[in-house]
KEDREN-886198 format. One record per residue (C-alpha): residue in three letters; x, y, z. Coordinates in steps of 0.5 Angstrom, whole numbers, plus 2048, in hexadecimal, padded with zeros to 3 digits. Layout:
<recs>
AlaXYZ...
</recs>
This chain:
<recs>
Met800800800Arg8038077FEThr80080D802Lys8018137FDPro805819800Asn7FE81E800Asp7FA818804Glu7F781B80BPhe7FA817810Glu7F4815814Asp7F080E814Gly7ED80F80DAsp7EB80A807Phe7EF805804Asp7EE8017FEAsp7EC7FA7FFTyr7F27F57FDGlu7F27EE7FCAsp7F57E8800Ala7FC7E8801Asp7FC7E1800Asp7FA7E17F9Phe8007E57F7Asp8057E17F3Phe80B7E17F8Asp8117DD7F6Ser8157DD7FDSer81B7D97F9Leu81D7DF7F5Leu81F7E27FCThr8267E37FDAsp8297E2805Glu82B7E9806Leu8237EC803Thr81F7E6807Glu81E7EA80DGlu81D7F180ALeu8197EF804Ala8147EA809Arg8147F080ETyr8117F5809Leu80D7F0805Gly80A7EE80CAsp8087F480EArg8067F7808Trp8017F1807Arg7FE7F180EAla7FD7F980EGlu7F97F7807Glu7F57F280BAsp7F47F7811Asn7F17FB80CLys7EB7F780AVal7E47F880CIle7E27F5812Arg7DB7F5816Val7DB7F681EAsn7D67F181FLeu7D97EC81BSer7D97E481DLeu7DF7E081EThr7DD7DB817Thr7DD7E2814Ala7E47E4816Leu7E77DE816Asn7E57DD80FArg7E87E480CIle7EE7E3810Pro7F47E180BAla7F67DA80BLys7FD7DA80FTrp7F97DE814Leu7F47D8815Asp7FA7D3816Ala7FD7D881BAla7F67D881FCys7F67D081EGln7FD7D0821Ala7FB7D5827Asn7F57D1829Gln7F97CA829Leu7F47C7824Thr7F67C0822Leu7F17C081BGln7EF7B981AGly7ED7B6812Ala7F17B880DLeu7F87B980CArg7F77C080APro7F17C380DAsn7EE7C8809Arg7EB7CF80BArg7E47CD80DThr7E77C7811Lys7EC7CC815Val7E67D1816Ala7E17CD819Ala7E67CA81ELeu7E87D1820Val7E17D3821Ala7E07CD825Ala7E67CD829Leu7E57D582BThr7DE7D482CSer7DF7CF832Lys7E07D3838Glu7E57CE83BVal7EA7CF835Leu7E87D6834Arg7EB7D683BArg7F17D383ACys7F27D8835Val7F17DE839Ile7F57DB83FGlu7FB7DA83ALeu7FB7E1838Pro8007E683APro7FD7EA83FArg7FE7F083BAla7FA7ED835Arg7F57EB83AAla7F47F283DAla7F37F4835Leu7EE7EF834Arg7EA7F283AArg7EB7F9838Val7E77F6831Val7E27F2834Asp7E07F783AAsn7DF7FC834Gly7DA7F8831Gly7DE7F382CTrp7E27F8828Met7E57FF828Arg7E9804824Leu7F0801822Ala7F4807825Asp7F180782BLeu7F380082DThr7FA80182AArg7FB80782EAsp7FB804834Phe7FD7FD832Gly8027FE82CAla8027FD825Met8037F7821Asp80A7F981EGly80E7F481BAsp8097EE81CGly8097EC815Trp8057E8811Phe8077E0811Trp8047DF818Asp8047D8817Glu80C7D8816Asp80E7DE81APro8087E081FPro8077E8821Thr80A7EA827Ser8067F0829Cys8017F082ELeu7FB7F1829Gly7FE7EC824Glu7FE7E782ALeu7F67E882AArg7F67E8822Arg7FA7E1822Arg7F57DE826Ala7EF7E0822Leu7EC7E4828Leu7ED7EB825Phe7EC7ED81DVal7EE7F481AGly7EB7F8815Arg7E87FE813Thr7E1800813Ser7DD807813Leu7DC80B819Thr7DC81281CLys7E1814821Glu7DD813826Gly7DC80B825Arg7D580C821Pro7D480981AGly7D680F815Lys7D981080FArg7E0810810Met7E480A810Phe7E8808817Lys7EC801818Val7E97FE81EAla7EB7F8822Val7E57F2823Val7E47ED827Pro7DF7E8824Lys7D87E9827Asp7D67E1828Ile7DD7E182DArg7DB7E8831Asp7D77E5836Leu7DC7DF838Leu7E27E4838Lys7DE7E983CSer7DD7E3841Ile7E37E0841Leu7E77E6842Ser7E37E8848Glu7E57E184CSer7E97E3853Ala7EF7DF851Ile7F07E384ACys7EE7E984DLys7F37E8852Glu7F97E784EAsp7F87ED84AGlu7F87F1850Met7FE7EE852Ala8017F084BGlu7FE7F784BAla8017F8852Gln8087F684FGln8077FB849Phe80880184EVal80F80484BThr81280B84DVal81680F848Glu81C80C84AAsp81A805848Leu818808841Leu81E80B840Ser822804842Asp81E80083DAla81F805838Leu826806839Cys8267FE839Ala8227FE832Ala82780382FArg82D7FF831Thr82A7F882EArg8287FB828Tyr82F7FF827Asp8327F8829Ala82F7F5823Leu8307FA81EAsp8347F8818Trp8357FF816Gln838805819Pro83280A81APro83481281ALeu830812820Lys835810825Leu83280B82BSer835810830Asp83181682DVal82B81282DGlu82C810835Glu82E817837Phe82781A833Leu823814837Arg82681683DTyr82481E83BAla81D81B839Gly81C818840Gln81E81E844Arg81982283FGly81381D842Leu81381A83BAsn81281283BPro819810839Leu816809836Ala81180D831Val81781282FTrp81B80C82EPhe816809829Gly81680F825Ile81E80F825Glu81D808822Ile81980A81DPhe81E80F81BLeu82380B81BThr820806817Phe81F80B812Val82680D812Glu828806811Val82480580AHis82680C808Leu82D80B80AHis82F80D803Glu82D814804Ile82E81580BGln83581380DSer836819812Leu83181C817Asp832822813Glu82F81F80CLeu82881F80FCys82382380BGly81C82680CTyr81A821806His81C81C80BIle81981D811Ser81381E80CGlu813817809Leu815814810Ala80E816813Ser80A81580DSer80B80F808Phe81180C80CVal80D80B812Asp80780880EMet80C80380ALys80F801810Tyr80A801816Thr8037FD815Gln7FF80281AArg7FC808816Trp80080E819Thr7FB81381BLeu7FD81A81AAsp7FF81C821Glu803816821Arg80781981BArg80881F81EAsn80B81C824Leu810819820Ile81281F81CHis812823823Leu81781D826Val81C81E820Arg81C826821Cys81D825828Leu82381F827Tyr826824822Asp82582A827Tyr82982682CLeu82E824828His82F82B825Glu83082D82CArg83682882DGly83982A827Arg838824823Val83482781DLeu83582D819Asp83283481AGlu82E833813Thr82C82D814His82982E81AAsp826834817Glu823830811Val82082A816Ser81D83081AGln81A833814Ala81782C811Cys81482A817Ala810831818Arg80E830811Leu80C829812Val80882A818Gly805831815Gly7FF82E812Lys7F882D816Arg7F6827812Arg7FC82380FLeu80382480FAsn80682980ALeu80A824807Ile812826804Arg8138237FEArg81A8217FBPro81D8247F5Leu81B8217EFPro82081B7EELeu82581C7E8Gly8278157E8Gly82D8137EBGlu82A8137F2Leu82B80D7F6Val8248097F7Phe8288027FAMet82E8007FCArg8317F97FELeu8377F57FFAsn8377EF7FAPro8387E97FFAsn83B7E57F9Thr8407EB7F7Gly8417EE7FEGln8407F47F9Glu83B7FB7FBGlu8367FB7F5Arg8328027F4Tyr82C8027F1Thr8298097EFPhe82380D7ECAsn82580B7E6His8258047E7Gln81E8047EAArg81C8097E4Leu81E8037DFLeu81B7FE7E3Met8148027E3Val8158027DCTrp8167FB7DBAla8107F97DFGly80B7FF7DCAla80D7FF7D5Phe8117F97D3His80D7F37D7Gln8137F27DBAsp8177F07D4Trp81E7F27D4Arg8207F07CDThr81B7F47CAMet81D7FA7CFLeu8247F97CDSer8237F97C6Val81F8007C7Cys8258037CAGlu8288047C3Thr8238097C1Val82280D7C8Pro8278137CBSer82D8107CFGly82B80A7CDAla8318067CEGln8328087D5Lys82A8067D7Ala82C7FF7D3Ala8327FF7D8Leu82E8007DEIle8297FB7DBHis82F7F57DBGlu8307F77E2Leu8287F67E4Ile8287EF7E0Ala82D7EC7E3Leu82A7ED7EAGlu8257E87EEPro81E7EA7EDSer81D7EB7F4Ile8227F17F4Cys81F7F47EEAsp8187F37F2Leu81B7F77F8Ile81D7FD7F4Ile8167FE7F0Ser8137FD7F6Gln8158047F9Ala8128077F2Asp80B80B7F2Glu8068097EDAsp8068117EAAsp80E80F7E8Phe80D80A7E3Asp80A80E7DEArg8108147DFAla81580E7DEIle81280C7D8Leu8138137D5Trp81A8147D8Phe81C80D7D5Tyr8198107CEAsp81B8177CEGlu8208197D3Arg8288187D4Leu82A8137DALeu82D8177DFGlu8328157E5Val83281B7EASer82D81C7F0Thr8298217F3Trp82981E7FA
</recs>
């Protein structure tokens, strides 16, 4: 799913998508170094698309199970410890019937609830007490988002609090038309729903004294001080930095001091670390452009708070959440500037960009990149076979778009046409580089392009010279 730059960043309408189980994806095409990155990207994308499908707030368990992807259905069977009798490969109908029979049995459902982590059980109680459904944004505000939960739940179970409930088929996510007050309306909002035919059973089970007592004890243990939060944030930061295989321009010592500074100002250091971690991930993806703290530009901050968080994190980011992320970047650069870690001109550009971005009343005032000339890097990797660094530019991406959009993936015909277009020899040389690449690399390069770029790329191929200079 792509979010256009001028979209209003609030819950809204989305197109429905086909079930990602129908995607013709051949995992054997992945090379070792891309497996994790591409699988995570595809998993997040497919789950986000699934979560945008329309849902009824009073749906039945049977309906809910019939609409989820096959891999999630298998994961639900595994999580509920179902042993399906009969055929070696039971079909969807058999699996749905077995799950419905299990989860509508009070004994089985009680065991499922007892096995939940206390925090997941608290989230389930919140939804049940709210009538069996509630806005997803209200639930994630207290129980966390589902970032990184992926798609292949039968092989790699989700780890978030809400993911625990979804894997067990106790909670389902989709969008429905509501007002902001939660009544039926015209606007579409994401909601979390407990199927109507297990709500009363769950309410009864969750009210049992033994479960209530355990949850009260768990809740009491969750009381923490700012010092505790700071300690957890510092530990998380050190763990993350220890696991990095690249050298961020933002040093660990900078992060540690900034977290202490945030704690002294009464901010939640864990929440601050979450924002810094997003910033670090953005810098890693754009390391070919941001190799020092002084190379951060206004359009980088704009992309971070708009398209990047939409692509990397499956939650639907609200306008306030995006503005908070921008504010964090500004505070970080204020802090770094005070300590002489960034130049005056960098600090001025960051401050002005952040003020401009949050100046809109209903949306971000996006800052666009300068138009590319062709030599701008879009992807960089270390070839596992040669050990050499490979760099792929906007020109490579354009040629891939032309190959897919104008030549129906026919390299031979495209090469023959190169004899008649401007800079044909240079374009042909880059085409030979692309032909030698694994298909998964080509997919990754072209996946970063917008639909509007395809038409412009075709015009460029036929009418314009190839330039190797860069504007960013």
